[in-house]
C-alpha positions as CSV (number, residue, x, y, z in Angstrom):
1,M,10.7,-26.3,15.5
2,S,7.0,-25.2,15.6
3,Q,6.6,-21.2,13.6
4,G,5.5,-20.0,17.7
5,Q,9.2,-21.7,19.2
6,R,11.3,-20.1,15.6
7,V,10.0,-16.4,17.1
8,M,10.4,-17.2,20.4
9,A,13.9,-18.2,19.4
10,E,14.7,-15.2,17.4
11,I,13.1,-12.8,20.0
12,Q,15.5,-14.8,22.2
13,K,18.5,-13.8,20.2
14,I,16.8,-10.0,19.3
15,R,16.2,-9.0,23.4
16,A,20.2,-10.4,24.1
17,A,21.6,-8.1,21.1
18,L,18.8,-5.4,22.5
19,T,20.3,-5.3,25.7
20,E,24.6,-5.5,24.6
21,T,23.4,-1.4,23.0
22,G,21.4,-1.4,26.4
23,D,18.1,-0.9,24.4
24,R,15.0,-2.4,26.3
25,L,12.6,-4.8,25.0
26,Q,9.4,-5.2,26.2
27,K,6.2,-7.8,24.9
28,L,2.6,-6.6,24.6
29,P,0.2,-9.0,26.0
30,R,-2.1,-10.9,24.4
31,K,-0.2,-9.3,21.1
32,A,2.8,-10.5,18.7
33,I,3.9,-7.2,19.1
34,W,6.9,-5.7,21.5
35,I,8.2,-3.0,22.3
36,I,11.8,-1.4,21.5
37,H,12.7,1.2,24.0
38,R,15.9,2.7,23.4
39,A,18.3,4.6,24.6
40,N,17.6,8.2,23.3
41,H,14.0,7.7,25.0
42,K,12.7,6.7,21.6
43,S,10.2,4.0,21.6
44,Y,9.4,1.7,18.2
45,R,6.9,-0.8,17.9
46,L,8.5,-4.6,16.8
47,T,6.1,-6.7,15.2
48,Y,6.4,-10.4,13.7
49,Q,4.4,-10.2,10.0
50,L,3.3,-13.8,8.9
51,T,1.7,-13.1,5.9
52,P,3.3,-12.2,3.2
53,I,6.2,-11.3,4.5
54,R,7.6,-13.6,7.1
55,G,9.6,-11.6,9.3
56,W,10.5,-8.6,11.3
57,T,9.0,-4.7,10.5
58,I,9.4,-2.2,12.8
59,S,7.7,1.4,13.4
60,P,7.8,4.1,12.7
61,R,10.1,4.4,10.0
62,D,13.0,6.3,10.8
63,S,17.0,6.0,10.3
64,D,16.7,4.8,13.8
65,A,14.8,1.9,12.8
66,S,17.0,0.9,9.9
67,Q,19.5,0.6,12.3
68,L,17.9,-1.7,14.7
69,L,16.9,-3.6,11.5
70,G,21.0,-4.0,11.5
71,I,21.1,-5.4,15.1
72,I,18.0,-7.6,14.9
73,D,19.2,-9.1,11.3
74,R,23.1,-9.0,12.4
75,A,21.6,-11.4,15.3
76,L,19.7,-14.0,13.7
77,H,22.3,-14.6,11.7
78,R,25.2,-14.2,13.2
79,P,27.6,-17.5,12.9
80,G,28.1,-19.2,16.0
81,T,24.7,-19.1,17.3
82,I,22.1,-21.2,19.1
83,Q,20.8,-22.6,16.5
84,A,22.8,-22.4,13.9
85,N,24.3,-25.4,16.1
86,L,21.2,-27.4,16.6
87,N,21.6,-28.2,12.8
88,P,24.4,-27.8,10.8
89,L,23.5,-27.9,7.2
90,E,21.1,-24.9,7.6
91,P,24.1,-22.7,6.3
92,Q,24.6,-25.2,2.7
93,Q,20.1,-25.5,3.1
94,T,20.0,-21.8,2.5
95,S,22.6,-21.2,0.1
96,Y,21.3,-23.6,-2.2
97,Q,17.8,-21.9,-1.5
98,Q,19.7,-18.5,-2.5
99,K,21.0,-20.2,-5.7
100,L,17.2,-22.1,-7.0
101,H,15.3,-19.4,-5.7
102,P,17.3,-16.2,-7.6
103,W,15.2,-13.2,-8.1
104,C,14.5,-11.4,-4.9
105,I,11.4,-8.8,-3.4
106,V,13.7,-6.6,-1.5
107,Q,12.7,-3.8,1.1
108,L,14.2,-0.4,0.3
109,L,15.1,0.9,3.8
110,P,16.2,4.3,4.9
111,Q,19.8,5.6,4.2
112,L,19.9,3.1,0.6
113,Q,19.7,-0.3,3.3
114,H,17.7,-2.8,1.9
115,R,15.8,-6.6,3.5
116,I,15.5,-9.5,1.2
117,V,12.0,-10.3,2.0
118,A,10.8,-13.2,0.0
119,R,12.9,-15.4,-2.8
120,F,11.4,-17.2,-6.0
121,R,12.4,-18.6,-9.4
122,R,10.7,-17.4,-11.6
123,R,10.1,-13.5,-12.4
124,N,6.5,-13.7,-12.5
125,D,6.1,-15.1,-9.1
126,A,7.8,-12.5,-7.7
127,D,5.5,-9.7,-9.4
128,A,2.7,-11.5,-8.4
129,H,4.1,-11.4,-4.7
130,L,5.1,-7.7,-4.6
131,R,1.6,-6.9,-6.0
132,I,0.0,-8.0,-2.9
133,L,2.8,-6.7,-0.2
134,Q,2.0,-3.4,-2.1
135,Q,-1.5,-4.3,-1.1
136,H,-1.0,-4.6,2.7
137,T,1.7,-2.7,2.9
138,P,1.3,0.3,1.1
139,S,3.5,2.2,3.3
140,L,6.3,0.7,2.9
141,R,8.4,0.1,-0.5
142,Y,9.8,-3.2,-2.5
143,A,11.8,-4.1,-5.4
144,I,12.1,-6.9,-7.5
145,I,16.1,-7.7,-7.8
146,F,17.8,-10.5,-10.1
147,D,20.5,-11.3,-6.9
148,P,24.0,-11.0,-8.6
149,A,25.8,-13.8,-6.1
150,L,24.6,-16.4,-8.7
151,A,26.7,-14.8,-11.3
152,R,30.2,-14.8,-9.2
153,T,28.8,-19.4,-8.3
154,G,28.3,-19.5,-12.1
155,L,24.9,-21.0,-12.2
156,G,23.8,-17.8,-14.1
157,I,21.6,-18.1,-17.4
158,N,25.0,-17.7,-19.6
159,S,26.9,-20.5,-17.7
């Protein structure tokens, strides 16, 4: 599946999840930007960032945007979706990838929430990517963390 096809499949899932909550999604012509019209008459811009983020971003940033990102993340990672049914090995590969790449760059969101932006094997690779992210999107806040899930699986440094 190409990047464009994957983005369009994700948009279909996002549109379905937003419709359930009473929101509307409108595509801007000739741009990779969608406008989310909330039921409370607020509007947000939903954009797919190719590099260096490779994920969905919403502006302006506020508590409603954080809630929307939660809806979008649940829609894209909901078990039993069409994409998960087409490739039953995908959850195991994702888990294995997470074990191989314990260093994470997270985007800090309002109300003490966060979203993983990228994963790396080495801390210095994460540091270099973080510098690029901060240059491209200075208004957003990021942090580097070590994924604590590895300690529970026994794949940590001391095992």
